[in-house]
Backbone bond lengths (Angstrom), bond angles and torsions (degrees), N, CA, C in turn:
res aa  C-N    CA-C-N  psi(-1)  N-CA   C-N-CA  omega(-1)  CA-C   N-CA-C  phi
1 X - - - 1.356 - - 1.551 115.74 -
2 X 1.270 119.54 -35.77 1.456 121.59 175.31 1.592 114.62 -57.04
3 X 1.283 113.29 -34.37 1.471 115.54 179.87 1.585 111.74 -69.28
4 X 1.335 113.49 -22.77 1.499 115.60 173.84 1.528 111.56 -73.24
5 X 1.363 117.47 -23.82 1.392 117.53 179.61 1.488 115.92 -82.82
6 X 1.336 119.69 -24.36 1.411 124.51 -177.45 1.521 113.90 -50.13
7 X 1.397 120.16 -49.49 1.409 119.86 177.98 1.587 115.19 -59.04
8 X 1.268 114.75 -24.07 1.474 117.08 -177.72 1.459 114.44 -85.46
9 X 1.322 118.20 -2.67 1.483 114.94 -175.24 1.490 112.48 -71.53
10 X 1.299 117.10 -21.89 1.513 119.31 -178.83 1.522 112.32 -97.93
11 X 1.283 113.67 3.69 1.503 116.18 179.59 1.522 119.03 -57.56
12 X 1.319 115.21 -34.80 1.415 125.63 -176.55 1.522 110.80 -68.69
13 X 1.347 114.09 -23.66 1.515 120.28 -177.13 1.524 113.60 -88.80
14 X 1.318 117.35 -10.64 1.447 121.78 -177.39 1.615 106.22 -71.69
15 X 1.351 113.41 138.25 1.469 114.22 173.71 1.531 108.57 -75.62
16 X 1.308 112.56 157.36 1.502 117.89 175.93 1.525 112.26 -68.51
17 X 1.255 121.20 143.32 1.398 123.80 177.01 1.522 110.47 -62.79
18 X 1.320 118.57 133.78 1.492 122.41 -177.88 1.549 109.29 -60.75
19 X 1.334 112.68 123.82 1.506 117.16 175.07 1.501 111.80 74.85
20 X 1.315 117.51 21.26 1.527 122.73 -172.08 1.547 110.47 -58.10
21 X 1.352 114.26 -55.46 1.435 121.04 -173.00 1.540 107.19 -112.62
22 X 1.187 121.93 30.64 1.485 123.69 -171.77 1.541 108.80 -63.76
23 X 1.277 116.09 125.02 1.498 125.94 -178.76 1.498 104.28 -74.14
24 X 1.254 121.12 144.65 1.444 128.38 174.12 1.586 111.15 -96.89
25 X 1.314 116.63 1.25 1.462 119.47 -177.76 1.452 112.78 -64.03
26 X 1.313 120.94 -45.67 1.497 121.36 -175.57 1.525 110.96 -61.31
27 X 1.355 115.28 -41.32 1.456 118.17 -177.74 1.516 110.70 -69.87
28 X 1.328 117.82 -27.71 1.453 121.86 -174.66 1.524 113.35 -86.15
29 X 1.355 113.13 -26.56 1.474 120.54 -168.78 1.467 110.58 -77.36
30 X 1.338 118.55 101.78 1.418 124.58 173.33 1.566 114.75 -122.86
31 X 1.377 113.05 -20.89 1.488 119.12 -179.81 1.569 102.60 -138.88
32 X 1.272 113.78 178.03 1.466 118.39 179.70 1.568 108.82 -93.04
33 X 1.292 117.29 10.50 1.449 121.51 175.11 1.567 111.39 -74.28
34 X 1.356 114.83 139.87 1.440 118.79 172.18 1.437 111.40 -76.42
35 X 1.377 117.18 139.17 1.486 117.22 174.12 1.579 108.69 -66.91
36 X 1.264 114.06 145.55 1.471 120.20 -173.83 1.486 114.09 -56.60
37 X 1.391 118.67 -37.88 1.413 117.74 177.00 1.490 120.27 -69.57
38 X 1.374 114.91 -8.21 1.420 118.75 176.86 1.530 115.23 -99.72
39 X 1.315 116.31 -9.07 1.504 119.19 -171.66 1.549 113.23 -67.49
40 X 1.421 118.58 -19.52 1.437 117.17 -176.71 1.556 108.92 -101.22
41 X 1.287 121.02 5.82 1.477 122.37 -178.89 1.520 115.11 -62.13
42 X 1.369 123.24 -36.80 1.462 118.76 179.05 1.584 109.65 -68.07
43 X 1.297 122.83 -25.87 1.398 123.77 -175.50 1.548 111.99 -98.58
44 X 1.371 118.15 -9.26 1.364 121.75 -177.56 1.548 112.15 -62.98
45 X 1.317 119.43 146.07 1.383 123.10 -177.56 1.561 111.70 -74.34
46 X 1.307 115.28 -43.79 1.482 124.13 -177.55 1.512 111.35 -145.64
47 X 1.366 115.44 70.95 1.461 117.30 -178.11 1.557 111.74 -72.31
48 X 1.310 117.24 161.76 1.419 124.98 177.17 1.528 105.85 -68.65
49 X 1.346 116.07 145.64 1.411 121.98 179.18 1.524 111.15 -61.89
50 X 1.317 119.31 -40.15 1.431 120.23 -177.72 1.503 110.34 -70.25
51 X 1.313 119.16 -31.99 1.532 120.62 175.46 1.494 108.75 -69.30
52 X 1.318 122.91 -37.56 1.401 122.29 177.05 1.520 114.64 -63.97
53 X 1.295 115.45 -39.09 1.432 124.60 -179.74 1.589 105.42 -67.38
54 X 1.271 119.58 -47.13 1.482 123.75 -178.53 1.550 107.97 -62.68
55 X 1.372 116.15 -44.83 1.432 120.70 176.53 1.522 111.26 -53.56
56 X 1.335 115.71 -50.61 1.437 118.40 -174.45 1.577 112.00 -67.63
57 X 1.306 115.78 -33.32 1.494 121.18 172.58 1.437 111.03 -60.70
58 X 1.321 121.77 -50.85 1.489 124.98 178.15 1.463 110.47 -62.77
59 X 1.332 120.77 -40.56 1.444 120.65 176.77 1.544 115.79 -64.66
60 X 1.303 116.86 -38.48 1.431 122.60 178.75 1.630 108.40 -68.04
61 X 1.324 114.45 -40.11 1.471 119.60 -179.71 1.531 108.09 -65.45
62 X 1.322 115.35 -42.84 1.425 119.38 -178.10 1.552 114.38 -62.11
63 X 1.369 110.85 -44.91 1.490 118.20 179.01 1.530 112.72 -64.48
64 X 1.311 116.86 -41.97 1.465 122.35 -173.46 1.478 115.62 -88.09
65 X 1.291 116.86 -8.58 1.510 124.41 -174.36 1.506 112.66 -49.92
66 X 1.339 116.90 -60.83 1.422 121.41 -177.82 1.558 114.93 -61.29
67 X 1.357 112.75 -46.17 1.469 118.64 176.26 1.590 112.03 -57.92
68 X 1.254 114.45 -41.92 1.449 122.69 -177.93 1.523 111.76 -62.64
69 X 1.390 117.23 -48.29 1.423 122.86 174.77 1.538 111.99 -60.24
70 X 1.293 119.18 -40.36 1.410 124.34 178.89 1.535 106.81 -61.20
71 X 1.308 122.27 -46.35 1.448 126.73 -177.42 1.583 108.25 -63.07
72 X 1.317 116.08 -38.74 1.480 119.33 178.76 1.589 110.52 -63.98
73 X 1.256 118.71 -35.48 1.474 124.99 177.61 1.528 106.72 -64.24
74 X 1.379 119.29 -47.17 1.415 120.42 178.38 1.531 114.40 -66.94
75 X 1.269 115.42 -22.58 1.508 119.72 177.54 1.528 112.72 -82.44
76 X 1.413 116.93 -5.48 1.407 114.50 172.15 1.501 114.87 106.93
77 X 1.313 118.39 2.50 1.484 120.44 174.73 1.581 108.63 -79.19
78 X 1.333 114.78 109.43 1.414 119.55 -173.02 1.486 118.66 -74.75
79 X 1.344 115.44 -48.73 1.449 119.06 -173.37 1.528 111.55 -89.93
80 X 1.281 113.18 152.74 1.480 122.11 175.33 1.535 112.94 -54.04
81 X 1.331 111.57 -44.14 1.461 118.36 -176.14 1.576 109.99 -66.49
82 X 1.334 119.07 -37.24 1.414 120.65 176.01 1.419 114.10 -61.31
83 X 1.355 112.47 -46.88 1.507 120.52 177.42 1.531 111.22 -59.57
84 X 1.340 117.75 -44.71 1.457 121.78 -176.98 1.545 109.31 -64.99
85 X 1.357 115.17 -42.52 1.462 116.11 179.00 1.494 113.93 -64.31
86 X 1.343 117.27 -40.24 1.421 125.29 177.51 1.545 109.22 -60.80
87 X 1.338 115.64 -50.47 1.461 121.34 178.87 1.560 110.35 -56.29
88 X 1.280 117.78 -53.48 1.491 121.25 179.86 1.532 110.64 -59.05
89 X 1.290 119.95 -42.16 1.435 120.60 178.16 1.531 115.05 -62.76
90 X 1.318 117.08 -38.21 1.451 122.14 176.86 1.518 113.31 -68.46
91 X 1.424 111.33 -39.72 1.474 119.54 178.35 1.553 109.30 -63.05
92 X 1.282 114.60 -46.11 1.523 118.95 173.50 1.402 118.08 -58.75
93 X 1.406 115.07 -40.20 1.474 119.54 177.79 1.507 111.65 -67.98
94 X 1.288 119.04 -34.67 1.457 123.79 -176.68 1.558 113.13 -77.00
95 X 1.329 115.39 -33.23 1.430 121.29 -170.92 1.569 114.86 -93.02
96 X 1.281 116.01 -20.28 1.480 120.16 -179.15 1.534 107.19 -85.22
97 X 1.268 115.85 142.47 1.487 122.30 -176.10 1.544 111.22 -73.95
98 X 1.290 113.75 126.78 1.460 119.67 178.61 1.447 115.63 -78.73
99 X 1.330 114.48 -40.46 1.515 116.85 178.00 1.565 107.44 -162.12
100 X 1.256 112.41 155.48 1.449 121.51 -177.17 1.535 110.08 -135.28
101 X 1.269 120.11 138.68 1.439 126.71 173.67 1.498 110.34 -117.66
102 X 1.310 116.52 131.17 1.453 119.51 179.01 1.490 105.84 -113.45
103 X 1.315 119.22 127.48 1.462 125.04 176.45 1.520 113.26 -120.34
104 X 1.368 118.03 129.59 1.486 120.44 176.81 1.487 105.19 -122.12
105 X 1.293 111.58 137.19 1.530 120.42 172.51 1.455 112.28 -149.21
106 X 1.360 110.94 145.92 1.571 116.54 -176.66 1.495 111.04 -87.06
107 X 1.327 112.11 149.37 1.452 117.12 172.34 1.570 106.10 -130.39
108 X 1.313 111.87 159.89 1.499 117.77 175.28 1.503 108.54 -110.45
109 X 1.225 117.92 119.67 1.509 124.13 178.86 1.554 111.64 -74.33
110 X 1.268 116.60 161.71 1.487 120.96 -179.87 1.530 110.55 -60.18
111 X 1.330 117.32 -27.09 1.429 123.74 178.47 1.506 114.03 -72.08
112 X 1.367 117.06 -14.20 1.419 123.88 -179.20 1.476 111.31 99.68
113 X 1.381 118.34 -9.71 1.438 123.59 -179.89 1.559 111.36 -73.57
114 X 1.232 121.99 146.84 1.461 128.58 174.93 1.485 109.52 -96.51
115 X 1.262 116.87 143.28 1.487 124.59 179.17 1.468 110.06 -138.99
116 X 1.316 117.68 138.41 1.445 123.82 177.69 1.534 110.45 -96.67
117 X 1.286 118.19 115.96 1.415 122.37 178.83 1.529 112.20 -96.89
118 X 1.329 116.62 134.93 1.490 119.27 178.36 1.492 108.04 -113.29
119 X 1.326 116.69 133.72 1.408 123.11 174.87 1.566 112.34 -125.19
120 X 1.290 117.39 154.13 1.454 123.59 -179.66 1.472 112.98 -127.86
121 X 1.297 120.63 148.35 1.460 125.54 171.49 1.520 104.61 -136.16
122 X 1.358 116.74 118.24 1.400 119.53 178.13 1.607 108.93 -109.56
123 X 1.289 116.78 143.24 1.458 121.29 176.09 1.525 108.08 -118.22
124 X 1.304 112.42 122.82 1.497 119.40 -179.25 1.515 110.03 -103.89
125 X 1.254 113.55 152.10 1.526 125.84 -177.12 1.613 110.85 54.31
126 X 1.282 108.88 -177.73 1.430 115.21 -173.74 1.546 115.24 -97.90
């Protein structure tokens, strides 16, 4: 079993693959409208994890949109274009993945077979 763990010792030192878990939300977000493919996520019996995350991001952006623009006016951004650029920049910063760690570890099943399990942890925003 220990020989199976040796290749995994260096895994924490590997850099994340560029664009590995890049969210598509910032590129798609131009209005507060939900994309059609996300509208059925709340009622779906077993939706994909990535679709649930994307749904929640769009929902949060939609809810906070007007409040966020009002706070940008209070902070002194005069033109609508300045406010829109700032809003889009912050959304892009929040939705793109900052770092990803990939962990692999072996397990022994009750049948005696070995299986390699892969897990991921993604960190968004700063």
